C-alpha positions in Angstrom: 167.2 47.2 41.9 167.2 44.0 39.8 165.1 44.0 36.6 163.3 40.8 37.7 162.2 42.5 41.0 161.0 45.8 39.3 158.6 44.1 36.9 156.5 42.3 39.6 156.3 45.5 41.7 155.1 47.6 38.7 152.6 44.9 37.9 151.4 44.9 41.5 150.9 48.7 41.4 148.9 48.5 38.2 146.6 45.8 39.7 146.2 47.8 42.9 145.3 51.0 41.0 142.8 49.2 38.9 141.3 47.5 42.0 141.1 50.8 43.8 139.3 52.5 40.9 136.9 49.6 40.7 136.2 49.8 44.4 135.7 53.6 44.3 133.5 53.2 41.2 131.4 50.5 42.9 131.2 52.7 46.0 129.9 55.7 44.0 127.4 53.4 42.3 126.2 52.2 45.7 125.9 55.8 46.9 124.2 56.8 43.8 121.7 53.9 44.2 121.2 54.9 47.8 120.7 58.6 46.8 117.7 57.5 44.7 116.1 56.5 48.0 116.2 60.0 49.3 112.8 61.6 49.8 112.9 65.3 50.6 109.8 67.0 51.8 109.5 70.8 52.4 106.7 72.6 54.3 106.5 76.4 53.9 104.4 78.2 56.4 102.4 79.6 54.8 102.8 78.1 51.3 101.3 81.1 49.5 102.0 84.8 50.2 101.1 88.1 48.7 103.9 90.5 49.4 105.1 93.9 48.3 108.1 94.3 46.0 111.3 95.9 47.2 111.1 94.2 50.6 112.7 91.3 52.4 110.6 88.3 53.4 111.5 86.0 56.4 109.8 82.8 55.6 109.4 79.9 58.1 110.2 76.6 56.5 110.5 72.9 57.6 112.6 70.4 55.7 112.5 66.7 56.3 114.7 64.0 54.6 113.7 60.4 54.8 116.1 57.7 53.6 115.2 54.0 53.4 118.8 52.9 53.6 119.7 55.4 56.3 122.2 57.1 54.0 124.5 59.4 55.9 124.1 63.2 55.4 127.8 64.2 55.2 127.7 64.8 51.4 124.1 66.3 51.4 123.0 69.9 51.3 119.7 71.6 50.7 119.4 74.7 48.5 116.4 77.1 48.1 115.9 78.2 44.5 113.7 80.8 42.8 112.2 80.0 39.4 112.5 83.7 38.4 115.6 85.5 39.9 114.4 88.8 38.4 111.4 88.8 40.7 112.7 87.1 43.8 116.1 85.7 45.0 117.0 83.5 47.9 120.6 82.4 48.8 120.0 80.2 51.8 121.4 76.7 52.0 121.4 74.0 54.7 124.4 71.6 55.3 123.7 68.0 56.2 125.1 68.3 59.7 122.5 71.0 60.5 119.7 68.3 60.4 118.8 66.8 63.8 118.8 63.1 64.5 115.3 62.7 63.0 116.7 64.2 59.7 114.6 67.3 60.1 115.4 71.0 60.0 113.3 74.0 60.8 114.2 77.7 60.4 113.7 80.9 58.4 115.0 81.7 55.0 115.5 85.2 53.6 113.8 86.1 50.3 114.6 89.3 48.5 111.5 90.5 46.6 112.7 92.5 43.6 109.8 93.1 41.2 106.1 92.4 40.6 104.9 89.1 39.3 104.5 85.5 40.4 107.6 83.5 41.6 107.9 80.1 43.1 110.5 79.0 45.6 111.5 75.3 45.5 113.9 73.2 47.5 116.7 71.1 45.9 118.6 68.2 47.6 122.2 67.9 46.4 124.6 65.0 46.9 128.1 66.5 46.4 129.8 63.1 46.0 127.6 61.8 43.1 126.4 65.3 41.9 122.8 63.9 42.0 120.2 66.7 42.5 116.6 66.0 43.5 113.7 68.5 43.8 111.8 68.3 47.1 108.1 68.1 47.3 106.0 71.3 47.7 106.8 74.9 46.7 106.2 78.4 48.0 104.1 80.5 45.7 104.8 84.3 45.9 102.5 86.9 44.5 104.6 90.1 44.4 102.7 93.3 44.1 103.4 97.1 44.1 102.1 99.1 47.0 100.8 102.6 46.1 103.1 105.5 47.1 102.3 109.0 48.2 103.6 110.4 44.9 100.9 108.4 43.0 98.2 110.3 44.8 100.0 113.6 44.4 100.3 113.0 40.7 96.6 112.1 40.2 95.4 115.0 42.3 97.6 117.6 40.7 96.8 116.5 37.1 93.1 116.6 37.9 93.4 120.1 39.3 95.5 121.4 36.5 93.3 119.9 33.8 90.2 121.4 35.4 91.9 124.9 35.4 92.9 124.4 31.8 89.3 123.5 30.8 88.1 126.7 32.4 90.4 128.5 30.0 89.1 126.4 27.1 85.5 127.4 28.0 86.5 131.1 28.0 88.1 130.6 24.6 85.2 128.8 22.9 83.5 130.4 19.9 79.8 129.6 20.3 79.0 130.6 16.8 81.5 128.1 15.3 80.3 125.5 17.8 76.7 125.9 16.7 77.7 125.5 13.1 79.6 122.3 13.8 76.5 120.8 15.5 74.2 121.8 12.6 76.6 120.1 10.1 78.5 117.5 12.1 80.7 116.1 9.3 84.0 116.5 11.3 82.6 115.0 14.5 81.1 112.1 12.5 84.5 111.3 10.9 86.1 111.5 14.3 83.5 109.1 15.8 84.1 106.5 13.0 87.9 106.9 13.4 87.8 106.7 17.2 85.4 103.8 17.6 86.0 101.8 14.4 89.7 102.2 13.5 91.2 102.2 17.0 89.5 99.1 18.4 90.3 97.1 15.2 93.9 98.4 15.2 94.4 97.6 18.8 93.1 94.1 18.4 95.2 93.4 15.3 98.4 94.9 16.7 98.0 93.0 20.0 97.4 89.7 18.2 100.6 90.2 16.1 102.9 91.6 18.8 101.8 89.5 21.7 100.6 86.1 20.4 101.4 84.3 23.6 100.3 87.0 26.1 96.6 87.4 26.7 97.3 90.1 29.4 99.3 92.3 26.9 96.7 91.8 24.2 94.0 92.9 26.7 96.1 95.9 27.7 96.4 97.1 24.1 92.7 96.4 23.3 91.4 98.3 26.4 93.6 101.2 25.3 92.1 101.1 21.8 88.5 101.1 22.9 89.0 104.0 25.3 87.6 107.4 24.3 89.7 110.5 23.4 92.1 111.8 25.9 92.1 115.4 27.3 95.6 116.0 26.0 94.1 116.1 22.5 92.6 119.6 23.2 96.0 120.8 24.4 97.7 119.6 21.3 95.0 121.1 19.1 95.8 124.4 20.6 99.6 124.0 20.3 99.5 122.9 16.7 96.9 125.5 15.5 94.0 123.0 15.2 90.3 123.7 15.5 89.8 124.0 19.3 86.0 124.1 19.0 86.0 120.9 16.9 88.5 119.3 19.3 86.5 120.0 22.5 83.2 118.9 20.8 84.8 115.7 19.6 86.4 114.9 23.0 83.0 115.5 24.8 81.1 113.4 22.3 83.7 110.6 22.4 83.5 110.3 26.1 79.7 110.2 26.1 79.7 107.7 23.2 82.0 105.5 25.2 79.0 104.5 27.4 77.7 102.4 24.5 80.8 101.7 22.4 83.1 100.4 25.1 80.7 97.6 26.2 79.9 96.8 22.5 83.6 96.2 21.7 84.6 94.6 25.0 81.8 92.0 24.9 82.1 91.2 21.2 85.7 91.4 19.9 87.1 91.7 23.4 85.5 88.4 24.5 87.9 86.7 22.1 90.8 87.9 24.1 89.4 87.6 27.6 86.6 85.1 27.2 86.7 84.1 30.9 86.7 87.6 32.2 83.8 88.6 34.4 84.0 92.3 33.6 81.8 95.3 33.8 82.4 98.6 32.1 83.3 101.3 34.7 80.4 103.6 34.0 81.1 105.7 37.1 84.6 106.4 35.9 83.5 107.5 32.5 80.6 109.6 34.0 83.1 111.4 36.3 85.4 112.1 33.4 82.6 113.5 31.2 81.5 115.7 34.1 85.0 116.8 34.7 85.0 118.2 31.2 81.6 119.8 31.3 81.8 121.6 34.7 85.0 123.5 34.0 83.9 124.4 30.5 80.6 125.8 31.9 82.6 127.9 34.3 84.8 129.2 31.4 81.7 130.0 29.4 80.2 132.0 32.3 83.5 133.9 32.6 83.3 134.6 28.8 79.8 136.0 29.2 80.1 138.0 32.3 83.8 139.1 32.4 85.2 140.0 28.9 88.4 141.4 30.5 89.2 138.1 32.3 88.4 136.2 29.1 91.0 138.2 27.2 93.6 137.3 29.9 92.7 133.7 29.9 92.9 133.5 26.1 96.4 134.8 26.2 97.3 132.0 28.7 95.7 129.2 26.6 98.7 128.1 24.6 101.5 128.4 27.2 99.2 126.7 29.8 98.6 123.8 27.4 102.3 123.4 26.7 103.2 123.5 30.4 100.6 121.0 31.3 101.7 118.5 28.7 105.3 118.8 29.9 104.2 118.3 33.5 102.1 115.2 32.7 104.8 113.6 30.6 107.7 114.2 33.1 105.6 113.4 36.2 104.1 110.3 34.6 107.6 109.0 33.7 108.8 109.6 37.3 105.8 107.9 39.0 105.8 104.9 36.6 109.6 104.5 36.4 109.4 101.0 37.7 107.5 99.9 34.6 110.5 100.6 32.4 112.0 97.3 33.6 109.2 95.6 31.7 109.8 97.4 28.4 110.6 95.2 25.4 110.8 96.0 21.7 107.3 94.5 21.3 105.9 96.8 24.0 107.5 99.9 22.6 106.5 99.0 19.0 102.9 98.2 20.1 102.7 101.5 22.0 104.0 103.3 18.9 101.8 101.7 16.3 98.4 102.2 17.9 98.4 106.0 18.1 100.6 106.6 15.0 98.4 104.5 12.7 95.4 106.2 14.3 96.8 109.6 13.3 97.5 108.5 9.7 94.2 106.7 9.0 92.0 109.4 10.6 93.8 112.1 8.6 93.5 110.1 5.3 89.7 109.6 6.0 89.3 113.3 6.7 91.1 114.4 3.5 89.1 111.8 1.5 85.9 113.4 2.7 87.2 116.9 1.8 87.9 118.4 5.2 90.3 121.3 5.3 93.8 121.0 6.6 93.1 122.4 10.1 90.1 120.2 10.7 91.9 117.1 9.2 94.8 117.7 11.7 92.3 118.1 14.5 90.5 114.9 13.7 93.8 113.0 13.5 94.8 114.3 16.9 91.5 113.4 18.5 91.7 109.9 17.1 95.3 109.1 17.9 95.3 110.4 21.5 93.6 107.8 23.8 92.4 108.3 27.3 95.0 105.9 28.8 93.7 106.6 32.3 90.4 104.8 31.4 92.4 101.9 30.0 94.5 101.6 33.2 91.3 101.7 35.3 89.7 98.9 33.2 92.8 96.8 33.5 93.0 97.2 37.3 89.3 96.5 37.7 89.4 93.4 35.5 92.7 91.8 36.6 94.0 90.8 40.0 97.5 91.9 41.3 100.1 91.8 40.0 98.7 91.3 36.5 96.7 94.6 36.9 99.9 96.6 37.4 102.0 94.6 34.9 99.6 95.1 32.0 99.5 98.9 32.6 102.8 99.0 30.9 100.9 98.9 27.6 98.8 102.1 28.1 101.9 103.7 29.6 103.9 102.8 26.5 101.1 104.2 24.3 101.0 107.5 26.4 104.8 107.9 26.0 104.9 107.2 22.3 101.8 109.3 21.4 103.3 112.8 21.5 106.3 112.2 19.3 104.7 112.7 15.8 102.9 115.8 17.3 106.1 117.1 18.7 107.7 116.6 15.2 104.9 118.6 13.6 105.3 121.4 16.1 109.1 121.6 15.6 108.6 121.5 11.8 106.2 124.4 12.0 108.5 126.4 14.2 111.5 125.8 11.9 109.4 126.5 8.7 108.1 129.8 10.2 111.6 131.0 11.1 113.0 130.0 7.7 110.2 131.9 6.0 110.8 135.0 8.1 114.5 134.8 7.4 113.7 135.0 3.7 
């Protein structure tokens, strides 16, 4: 082709390309401007739901798009989004051609409910040509809760039965002469009282404030654990580690009765700074039942000690193995029944659950040694202080908070319960190793 002909054709092609790009650009601008006129409205029916986790929800929804300029829907799609995919997921989407002539769509969407908490489902309008996304009006609020399972009731009942049987053995093993001496000169119980109801509440408040500065629920979970009385496992560990079982049982009983006054005192003073808006009452019935559950089996054991010396000797031989088996049973079964809570564990929750009992052990032991208590009593006081009744803490949380926060905050007392035995287990293994090494020499 002649050079004079090629040049005008090339110039024409350049002009045409520039013009086409300009037209496409103008068209996209026009579409973009029209997209701004889209108004998307979503109606969920109902717009709030409380649903159990690990289920699938079929939710009725209506979507309506109004467009001032009557923009076509060929490039439009509607997507349903969850603000927390760990709790709930939804993958449904609606293409523009599914809308009727009135630009309306009605149908069901499928929501997978994965874990406890609060999740919100929103609707987004997407124009694929301009990549403009708009959020539709109205959301669906989901409160996802955990339904109790049969294994929860089995665990609670079996632990209550086994603890009652163990306290019958404790009653048979009590030395009444030593017990009367402790009551006449209650130095050990007094140290334990100060450690339990002064150190532990202050520790729990301070640790909660430092570890969870932005979570009132978690602060409350740790504080309620700190103001709870001694746990029944303290008596078992006192037996296993060679502590003073008489002092241990006396301190546990006194601690649970003292909780009637000390728990309200702390909750409505220091606790009000954490949960100022909480309309709470102390679960007196629960604490009463726990105290009675200690006294009645002990009384049965004391009666056996008085009227059947032969049965008493048998029970005393069972004391240590029964305590060890019950602790293993509680730890293993508690982990199995609360396995779902491990999804919530973070380093803050683990560290908070570790610091409260471990610092309680250390401070109580130091105070006991400072006041010239012997090694056995100092160990017993430390055990009684560090081991909290996490069952009372869980009850308080579930009474004070609504689902799912009541279940979510129980991760704190569960973490405390899991972290509590490790120092005691270390002492037990050290004693075993030291005894064997000494015998080998």
